[in-house]
C-alpha positions in Angstrom: -33.2 37.2 17.7 -33.3 37.8 21.6 -37.1 36.8 21.7 -36.1 33.4 19.6 -33.6 32.4 22.0 -36.2 33.2 24.9 -38.8 30.9 23.3 -36.2 28.1 22.6 -35.1 28.3 26.4 -38.6 27.9 27.4 -39.0 25.0 25.3 -35.9 23.2 26.5 -37.1 24.1 30.2 -40.7 22.6 29.5 -39.8 20.2 26.7 -41.7 17.2 28.3 -44.8 19.1 29.0 -44.6 20.6 25.4 -44.1 17.1 24.0 -47.0 15.8 25.7 -49.3 18.6 24.8 -48.3 18.3 21.0 -48.8 14.6 21.1 -52.3 15.2 22.6 -53.2 17.9 19.9 -51.9 16.0 17.0 -53.9 12.8 18.0 -57.1 14.9 18.7 -56.5 16.5 15.3 -55.8 13.0 13.6 -59.3 11.5 15.2 -61.2 14.5 13.8 -59.7 14.2 10.5 -60.6 10.5 10.4 -64.0 10.7 11.7 -65.0 13.6 9.1 -63.1 12.6 6.0 -62.1 8.9 6.3 -64.9 7.1 8.2 -68.2 6.3 6.6 -70.6 3.9 8.6 -71.8 0.9 6.5 -75.1 1.1 8.2 -75.3 -2.8 7.9 -76.3 -5.0 11.1 -73.4 -7.4 10.2 -70.5 -4.8 9.5 -71.4 -2.1 11.9 -69.6 -3.6 14.9 -66.4 -4.5 13.4 -66.3 -1.4 11.3 -66.9 0.9 14.2 -64.5 -0.8 16.6 -61.7 -1.1 14.3 -61.7 2.8 13.8 -61.9 3.1 17.5 -59.5 0.7 18.8 -56.8 -0.2 16.0 -55.4 3.3 15.7 -55.1 3.3 19.5 -53.2 0.1 19.3 -51.0 1.7 16.7 -50.5 4.8 18.8 -49.6 2.6 21.6 -47.0 0.5 19.9 -45.4 3.8 18.5 -45.0 5.0 22.2 -43.0 2.1 22.7 -40.9 2.4 19.4 -40.3 6.2 20.1 -39.1 5.5 23.7 -35.3 5.3 23.9 -35.8 3.4 27.2 -37.4 0.5 25.3 -34.4 0.2 23.4 -32.0 0.5 26.3 -34.0 -2.4 27.8 -33.7 -4.6 24.7 -30.5 -4.0 23.0 -28.1 -6.7 23.3 -30.1 -8.5 25.9 -30.7 -11.7 23.8 -27.1 -11.8 22.5 -25.5 -15.1 23.4 -22.8 -14.8 26.2 -23.8 -11.3 27.1 -23.0 -10.5 30.6 -25.8 -8.1 30.9 -28.4 -10.4 30.0 -32.0 -9.4 30.2 -33.4 -7.5 33.4 -34.7 -9.5 36.2 -38.4 -10.1 36.1 -39.3 -7.7 38.8 -37.2 -4.9 37.3 -38.4 -5.7 34.0 -42.1 -5.7 35.0 -41.5 -2.2 36.7 -39.8 -0.6 33.5 -42.4 -2.1 31.3 -45.3 -0.7 33.4 -43.6 2.8 33.4 -43.2 2.7 29.7 -46.9 1.3 29.1 -48.1 4.3 31.1 -46.2 6.7 29.1 -47.1 5.1 25.8 -50.8 5.1 26.9 -51.3 8.9 26.5 -51.9 9.1 22.6 -54.2 6.0 22.5 -56.3 7.0 25.5 -56.5 10.6 24.0 -57.6 9.0 20.8 -60.5 6.8 22.5 -61.6 9.7 24.6 -61.7 12.4 21.7 -63.5 9.6 19.5 -66.0 8.9 22.3 -66.9 12.6 22.7 -67.2 12.8 18.9 -69.6 9.9 19.1 -69.3 8.7 15.3 -67.2 5.4 15.9 -69.5 4.5 18.9 -72.7 5.2 17.1 -71.8 2.9 14.2 -70.4 0.0 16.5 -73.4 0.3 19.0 -76.2 0.6 16.4 -75.2 -2.9 15.2 -74.9 -4.7 18.3 -77.6 -6.9 19.7 -77.2 -5.9 23.4 -77.8 -2.3 22.6 -80.6 -2.9 20.1 -82.5 -4.9 23.0 -82.0 -2.2 25.4 -82.6 0.7 23.0 -85.8 -0.9 21.3 -87.5 -2.2 24.6 -90.8 0.0 23.9 -90.4 0.4 20.0 -91.0 -3.1 18.6 -89.0 -5.7 16.7 -89.0 -3.3 13.6 -86.8 -0.9 15.8 -84.0 -3.5 16.0 -84.0 -4.1 12.3 -84.0 -0.3 11.5 -81.3 0.4 14.2 -78.1 -0.2 12.2 -79.6 2.6 9.5 -79.5 5.2 12.3 -76.0 6.6 11.6 -76.8 7.0 8.1 -80.2 8.8 9.1 -82.0 6.2 6.9 -84.3 4.9 9.6 -87.9 5.0 8.2 -89.6 5.8 12.0 -88.6 9.1 13.4 -88.6 7.5 17.1 -86.1 5.2 15.8 -83.9 7.7 14.1 -84.2 9.6 17.3 -82.2 7.0 19.1 -79.1 8.4 17.4 -79.2 11.4 20.0 -79.3 8.5 22.8 -76.1 6.8 21.2 -74.3 10.0 21.1 -75.0 10.9 24.7 -73.8 7.3 25.8 -70.8 7.8 23.9 -70.1 11.2 25.5 -70.7 10.0 28.9 -68.2 7.1 28.3 -65.6 9.8 27.0 -65.9 12.0 30.0 -65.9 9.0 32.3 -62.6 7.7 30.6 -61.1 11.2 30.9 -61.9 11.5 34.7 -60.5 8.0 35.3 -57.4 8.7 33.5 -56.9 12.1 35.3 -57.6 10.4 38.7 -55.2 7.7 38.0 -52.4 10.1 36.6 -52.8 12.1 39.8 -52.7 9.1 42.4 -49.6 7.7 40.4 -47.8 11.0 40.3 -48.6 11.6 44.1 -47.4 8.2 45.0 -44.4 8.2 42.8 -43.6 11.8 44.5 -44.0 10.5 47.9 -41.7 7.5 47.5 -39.0 9.7 45.9 -35.6 9.0 47.6 -34.6 12.5 46.8 -36.0 15.7 47.7 -37.8 18.2 45.5 -34.8 20.8 44.9 -32.5 17.7 44.2 -34.9 16.3 41.8 -34.9 19.6 39.9 -30.9 19.6 39.8 -31.0 16.2 38.8 -33.1 16.6 35.9 -30.9 19.5 34.7 -27.7 17.6 35.1 -29.0 14.9 32.9 -30.0 17.2 30.2 -26.5 18.9 30.3 -24.9 15.5 30.3 -26.7 14.3 27.5 -26.0 17.5 25.3 -22.3 17.7 26.3 -22.0 13.9 25.6 -23.5 14.2 22.2 -21.2 17.1 21.4 -18.0 15.4 22.6 -19.1 12.1 20.8 -19.6 14.0 17.6 -16.0 15.7 18.0 -14.5 12.4 18.9 -16.2 10.6 15.9 -15.2 13.3 13.4 -11.6 13.2 14.7 -11.4 9.3 14.4 -12.9 9.3 11.0 -10.8 12.1 9.8 -7.5 10.3 10.9 -8.7 7.0 9.3 -9.6 8.6 6.0 -6.2 10.5 6.1 -4.4 7.4 6.6 -6.1 5.5 3.9 -5.4 8.1 1.3 -1.7 8.7 2.6 -1.0 5.0 3.3 0.5 6.0 6.8 -0.4 4.3 10.3 -3.0 6.1 12.3 -2.2 8.0 15.5 -3.5 6.6 18.5 -7.1 7.5 19.4 -8.4 6.5 22.7 -12.0 5.3 22.1 -14.1 3.3 24.8 -14.0 -0.6 24.4 -17.4 -2.5 24.0 -17.1 -3.5 27.6 -16.9 0.2 28.6 -19.8 1.2 26.2 -21.9 -1.5 27.9 -21.4 -0.3 31.3 -23.1 2.9 30.5 -25.9 1.7 28.3 -28.1 -0.5 30.6 -31.0 1.0 32.4 -30.4 3.1 35.4 -31.1 1.8 38.9 -31.0 3.8 42.0 -28.6 2.8 44.9 -29.4 4.4 48.2 -25.9 3.6 49.5 -24.0 4.6 46.6 -26.2 7.2 44.7 -25.1 8.6 41.2 -26.9 10.8 38.7 -26.5 8.5 36.0 -24.5 5.4 34.6 -22.0 7.8 33.2 -21.4 9.4 36.5 -21.3 6.0 38.1 -18.7 4.7 35.6 -16.3 7.7 35.8 -16.3 7.7 39.7 -15.0 4.1 39.4 -17.8 2.1 40.9 -18.3 0.4 37.4 -14.7 0.0 36.4 -14.0 -3.0 38.5 -17.4 -4.7 38.7 -19.7 -6.3 36.0 -22.7 -4.8 35.0 -24.8 -7.1 37.0 -23.5 -5.5 40.1 -26.2 -2.9 39.7 -28.8 -5.5 40.8 -28.4 -4.1 44.2 -30.2 -1.0 43.2 -34.0 -0.5 42.5 -36.0 1.0 39.7 -37.4 4.3 41.0 -40.4 5.5 38.6 -39.9 9.2 39.3 -36.3 8.9 38.2 -37.3 7.3 34.8 -35.9 10.6 33.0 -32.3 9.4 33.5 -33.0 6.8 30.8 -35.0 8.9 28.7 -34.1 12.6 28.8 -35.6 14.8 26.1 -32.5 14.9 23.8 -32.3 11.0 23.9 -35.1 9.9 21.6 -35.3 7.2 19.0 -34.8 9.6 16.3 -31.4 10.7 17.9 -30.3 6.9 18.0 
């Protein structure tokens, strides 16, 4: 039992890294399954390109959209922003663009993994490239016009000439070069983005560590308290229904108060708080509208405030 709690404690400490690692492994495994079990190149000049590109890009698009859907920050941004008369309204253009860019970067992990692993495997690229006229002209420069006609048959190993069939090795090599190039570019971009966001961080390294701990603790305690309060309110209402009595007074936050802690977090250097809840209980939100937070800025490195590990779409 002690070992179990040790493992669980390590998971909560590193849940984000574990989550990204798990997403990467599942995506890579899914690609391997698709390429070996589901994928079967038609070996047709007219169908190779669309068939190969569909398997290469459509799952990546689906994973990208799922990344948006599974992010609690997406629904924080969208929930209630289009309601007529809402005081919160939609975010300003600049702030909305920054948040969407951050969401897109986080959602791109799985689709980029899919494309990279697919290119390293080579099956999808081989099928698509073998039916493309541009690749056919470049690969068959010294092999005559018959090579271009037989090239779509190469993925199925049905080419009559051995020198044409040997082009499959060239296509696989090109695919793997593109895959490793994509991996290198992505890692470089992540390193640059992380370095810049850290460099522009308004708080120190140790305060940032404390902030992450605070955010996780606040969300866990909030969920516990909310569950207890909801259970108490439900119990009182059911009891009053069956006993035909008036309910006892049970203080529940108003819609305005819920709205105050439900918008996206922005950092204000003059009046910093660790969360919107922290800001609200300290009185800076109680006498002001939600739009008063427009004086703050969206800081990429503080994106975890809106989307801690416990606050996922599944929880919502």
